[in-house]
C-alpha positions as CSV (number, residue, x, y, z in Angstrom):
1,M,1.5,11.5,39.9
2,T,3.5,13.9,37.7
3,S,3.9,13.3,33.9
4,D,7.7,13.0,34.2
5,L,7.1,10.2,36.7
6,L,4.9,8.3,34.3
7,S,7.4,9.1,31.4
8,E,10.1,7.5,33.6
9,I,7.9,4.5,34.3
10,L,7.2,3.6,30.8
11,N,11.3,4.3,29.9
12,T,12.1,1.7,32.6
13,F,9.9,-0.5,30.7
14,K,11.4,0.1,27.4
15,T,14.9,-0.2,28.5
16,H,14.4,-3.3,30.9
17,G,12.0,-4.8,29.0
18,H,14.1,-4.4,25.6
19,A,11.1,-3.1,23.8
20,P,11.4,0.5,22.4
21,D,7.5,0.4,20.7
22,L,5.7,0.3,24.1
23,R,2.7,2.4,24.8
24,A,0.7,3.3,28.1
25,E,-2.6,4.0,29.2
26,V,-3.3,5.8,32.4
27,M,-6.4,6.5,34.3
28,A,-6.0,8.4,37.6
29,L,-8.2,9.0,40.5
30,P,-7.5,10.9,44.0
31,G,-5.1,8.5,45.6
32,E,-4.9,5.8,42.9
33,V,-3.3,5.3,39.5
34,W,-3.8,2.5,37.1
35,I,-1.1,2.4,34.3
36,N,-1.6,-0.1,31.6
37,I,1.6,-0.9,29.6
38,L,0.8,-2.1,26.1
39,A,3.6,-4.2,24.6
40,P,3.3,-6.3,21.4
41,Q,5.2,-9.3,23.0
42,P,4.8,-9.2,26.7
43,T,7.2,-11.0,28.8
44,E,7.5,-12.3,32.5
45,A,10.1,-10.2,33.1
46,M,7.8,-7.4,32.3
47,H,5.1,-8.7,34.5
48,E,7.8,-8.9,37.3
49,L,9.1,-5.3,36.8
50,A,5.4,-4.0,37.1
51,R,5.2,-5.8,40.6
52,L,8.5,-4.4,41.7
53,I,7.4,-1.0,40.8
54,E,4.0,-1.5,42.4
55,S,5.9,-2.6,45.6
56,E,7.9,0.3,45.6
57,F,5.0,2.9,45.5
58,D,3.3,0.7,48.3
59,E,6.4,1.2,50.5
60,L,5.7,4.9,49.9
61,G,2.1,4.8,50.6
62,Q,0.8,5.5,47.1
63,R,-1.8,3.0,45.2
64,V,-0.4,2.4,41.9
65,S,-1.5,-0.7,39.7
66,I,0.4,-1.6,36.7
67,G,-1.0,-4.2,34.2
68,V,1.3,-5.3,31.0
69,Q,-0.7,-6.6,28.0
70,R,-1.0,-6.9,24.3
71,P,-2.7,-3.8,22.5
72,A,-6.3,-5.0,21.3
73,S,-6.2,-5.9,17.7
74,G,-8.8,-6.1,15.0
75,L,-12.0,-4.3,14.9
76,W,-12.4,-4.4,18.7
77,G,-9.0,-2.7,19.0
78,W,-10.0,-0.1,16.3
79,L,-13.1,0.7,18.3
80,A,-11.4,0.9,21.6
81,R,-8.7,3.2,20.0
82,S,-11.4,5.4,18.5
83,G,-13.1,5.9,21.9
84,R,-16.3,5.1,20.2
85,P,-19.0,3.3,22.9
86,L,-18.7,-0.2,22.8
87,L,-22.0,-1.9,22.6
88,G,-23.3,0.6,24.7
89,F,-20.7,0.4,27.5
90,R,-18.9,3.4,28.8
């Protein structure tokens, strides 16, 4: 998956979700992509949009999973964003 396509997916969420302050985390392996949309206030419409985009990729034979959630906050969020090992995991 190209960075242009990932940017287009994020822009679609920003436009249709009326949330310009979204971020995305992406993990890719050969043949699979996981996109995590981080939204301050995730809505049911965002989850529906994620399912719609996933089904479009499914029809093309590509495995793409999209999740929508709030960003982690507090100490746990700081540790997760810093890239530090979390209690020995990673």
